KETITI-59214 format. One record per residue (C-alpha): residue number from 1; x, z, y. Coordinates in steps of 0.05 Angstrom, whole numbers. Layout:
<recs>
  seq      xx      zz      yy
  NUM       X       Z       Y
...
</recs>
This chain:
<recs>
  seq      xx      zz      yy
    1     119    -485     432
    2     137    -477     359
    3     127    -537     313
    4      63    -530     271
    5      94    -542     203
    6      62    -543     135
    7     100    -480     115
    8      73    -444     177
    9       1    -463     161
   10      13    -442      89
   11      39    -374     111
   12     -20    -362     158
   13     -71    -383     104
   14     -39    -335      54
   15     -40    -278     105
   16    -113    -288     125
   17    -151    -326      73
   18    -179    -371     128
   19    -190    -445     117
   20    -132    -494     124
   21    -158    -530     185
   22    -178    -465     219
   23    -106    -441     208
   24     -80    -505     239
   25    -125    -497     299
   26    -106    -423     307
   27     -32    -441     309
   28     -46    -495     359
   29     -84    -447     404
   30     -28    -396     401
   31      31    -443     409
   32      54    -431     337
   33      58    -355     343
   34      40    -330     273
   35      18    -259     291
   36     -23    -283     351
   37     -55    -335     305
   38     -76    -280     257
   39    -109    -243     315
   40    -142    -308     341
   41    -174    -319     273
   42    -198    -247     271
   43    -231    -252     339
   44    -268    -314     315
   45    -290    -278     252
   46    -251    -328     209
   47    -202    -280     178
   48    -204    -222     129
   49    -132    -206     145
   50    -140    -131     153
   51    -174    -124      85
   52    -128    -172      49
   53     -63    -143      75
   54     -17    -122      18
   55     -55    -158     -38
   56       1    -207     -54
   57      19    -200    -128
   58      84    -191    -166
   59      96    -166    -237
   60     128    -106    -269
   61     106     -33    -269
   62      97      28    -225
   63     111      97    -255
   64      90     166    -230
   65     125     229    -254
   66     108     300    -233
   67     141     367    -245
   68     123     433    -214
   69     114     425    -140
   70     145     355    -136
   71     126     285    -157
   72     161     217    -155
   73     136     145    -157
   74     178      84    -171
   75     166       9    -175
   76     207     -37    -219
   77     192    -111    -214
   78     196    -167    -266
   79     178    -240    -267
   80     118    -239    -314
   81      62    -192    -334
   82      86    -200    -406
   83     148    -157    -391
   84     103    -101    -366
   85      78     -95    -438
   86     148     -93    -467
   87     164     -24    -496
   88     238     -28    -475
   89     217     -43    -403
   90     165      12    -403
   91     216      63    -428
   92     264      41    -374
   93     213      49    -318
   94     192     119    -342
   95     265     141    -346
   96     277     113    -276
   97     217     152    -252
   98     245     217    -282
   99     311     204    -247
  100     274     191    -181
  101     244     260    -188
  102     312     294    -194
  103     345     250    -141
  104     295     261     -86
  105     263     193     -90
  106     328     161     -65
  107     331      91     -96
  108     406      83     -86
  109     419     149    -121
  110     372     129    -178
  111     409      63    -187
  112     476     100    -191
  113     451     157    -237
  114     473     159    -310
  115     420     127    -355
  116     407     173    -415
  117     444     157    -480
  118     478      92    -460
  119     540     107    -420
  120     514      61    -366
  121     484      78    -299
  122     412      58    -284
  123     431      -8    -250
  124     477     -24    -309
  125     421      -9    -358
  126     375     -55    -319
  127     427    -111    -321
  128     431    -100    -397
  129     355    -104    -401
  130     355    -169    -362
  131     404    -199    -411
  132     364    -173    -471
  133     295    -194    -448
  134     317    -257    -410
  135     278    -246    -346
  136     300    -224    -277
  137     282    -152    -257
  138     296    -106    -199
  139     290     -34    -176
  140     245     -44    -115
  141     228      24     -84
  142     219      98     -99
  143     189     158     -63
  144     181     233     -71
  145     131     286     -49
  146     142     361     -54
  147     112     425     -28
  148     140     496     -25
  149      76     525     -54
  150      18     485     -81
  151      12     423    -125
  152      31     350    -128
  153     -18     310    -170
  154     -15     238    -193
  155     -64     183    -210
  156     -49     116    -243
  157     -97      58    -235
  158     -97       0    -285
  159     -56      42    -333
  160     -18       5    -388
  161      15      67    -417
  162      19     141    -399
  163      41     146    -325
  164      53      71    -321
  165       9      18    -289
  166      -7     -24    -228
  167     -24      27    -174
  168      10      95    -173
  169     -11     151    -126
  170      16     220    -110
  171     -21     272     -68
  172       9     338     -45
  173     -32     400     -28
  174      -1     462       2
  175     -36     528     -15
  176     -24     596     -47
  177     -92     589     -80
  178    -114     575    -152
  179     -67     521    -179
  180    -115     493    -230
  181    -169     482    -178
  182    -118     453    -130
  183     -95     405    -184
  184    -166     381    -196
  185    -177     369    -122
  186    -110     334    -113
  187    -125     287    -171
  188    -192     269    -140
  189    -157     256     -74
  190    -106     213    -110
  191    -162     171    -139
  192    -191     165     -69
  193    -124     141     -42
  194    -118      89     -98
  195    -186      62     -79
  196    -183      63      -2
  197    -109      49      11
  198    -102      89      75
  199     -47      70     125
  200     -32     141     147
  201     -49     214     137
  202     -71     229     209
  203     -90     189     270
  204     -25     211     303
  205      15     183     245
  206     -13     112     253
  207      37      59     275
  208      23      54     349
  209      40     -20     350
  210     -15     -31     298
  211     -63      11     340
  212     -49     -29     403
  213     -56     -94     365
  214    -124     -71     339
  215    -144     -50     409
  216    -127    -119     435
  217    -169    -153     381
  218    -227    -106     395
  219    -222    -118     470
  220    -223    -193     463
  221    -283    -191     415
  222    -320    -142     461
  223    -304    -184     522
  224    -339    -243     490
  225    -404    -203     492
  226    -410    -214     567
  227    -425    -140     580
  228    -398    -100     638
  229    -327     -72     637
  230    -349       0     625
  231    -392     -22     566
  232    -335     -64     538
  233    -289      -3     543
  234    -339      39     505
  235    -345     -15     452
  236    -270     -17     444
  237    -265      59     436
  238    -321      58     386
  239    -286       4     348
  240    -222      44     347
  241    -259     105     319
  242    -287      60     264
  243    -216      34     252
  244    -191     105     244
  245    -246     120     194
  246    -224      60     153
  247    -148      70     152
  248    -133     144     165
  249    -138     187     102
  250    -164     251     136
  251    -216     210     174
  252    -242     171     114
  253    -307     187      77
  254    -290     219      10
  255    -306     169     -46
  256    -336     223     -90
  257    -398     229     -44
  258    -387     172       5
  259    -402     214      67
  260    -361     277      74
  261    -297     268     114
  262    -234     281      73
  263    -210     331     125
  264    -273     373     113
  265    -266     367      38
  266    -197     397      43
  267    -219     452      91
  268    -278     470      47
  269    -234     475     -14
  270    -206     541      13
  271    -269     576     -12
  272    -259     551     -83
  273    -184     563     -89
  274    -182     629     -51
  275    -134     609       4
  276    -126     557      60
  277    -109     486      37
  278     -68     434      73
  279     -62     361      53
  280      13     354      61
  281      21     280      44
  282       8     221      -1
  283      45     162     -31
  284      12      99     -57
  285      51      43     -91
  286      12     -19    -110
  287      52     -65    -155
  288      79    -126    -118
  289      47    -112     -51
  290      83    -152       3
  291     121    -195     -47
  292     106    -269     -38
  293      96    -310    -101
  294     105    -385    -103
  295      41    -425     -99
  296      55    -489    -138
  297      40    -553    -100
  298       7    -515     -43
  299      58    -538       9
  300      45    -610      -9
  301     -30    -598      -3
  302     -21    -569      67
  303      26    -625      88
  304     -26    -676      67
  305     -80    -641     107
  306     -36    -638     169
  307     -28    -713     169
  308    -103    -723     175
</recs>
């Protein structure tokens, strides 16, 4: 059995938002297994883990850059929000986004690419910027979407400057149809993705480990109902369908009307654009998601509670 340390309780609380003593109990019930403790809290209705996943904050900017049938998104991190308002930093992130577009979204290639007008590569320019501004920064991640025929549209949420902000989204639609109408639809879909944060494009694309984990949580919760095995099985399958509707883009209800499935919206668009339409992919970068920030004095607070 793992030792139930203050840092372990702290990590579980940050993952789930559950109360401190509930986190301590969950770890005790699961012999200190963090992931099992998350699921234990969920089965007891004590955790909002699924909805809070990825909300951890870090600073910097996300940039989206599109051109023709391609689009790139890049995240550059900094220590404070103040740097995100710095014009030198903003210029750097936009230029890095443009280089991501021409380098296939490959972060290593972006870092090694010549930075315009300086004689330095991108990583060298970032090092120079760190020395100039006096704050640590890093190239975190980049991605690219492209189609052979169609459009790639972008949307930036919490925009601080053109194509720069906190949540950057790209959506790719393949079609030989009217490009202006495709662009309008793709932008609406990008806004939808920014709002709903889907985990995958299709059910088949979902991480199967995540699906099985969800199935296990649903089975335990359904089992607590005391109903027969066949009813429990139906409850689990119903729960999985609801799960798909929450996290799979094509299964979600389109935010523009709150009821039509995204898959149908895309299929129906063929009538407007004059040709079949396929949603080829999406990328969504939320600034700082998954980066842990220090919580001052929180560990001491947890340690004090554990001694009670």
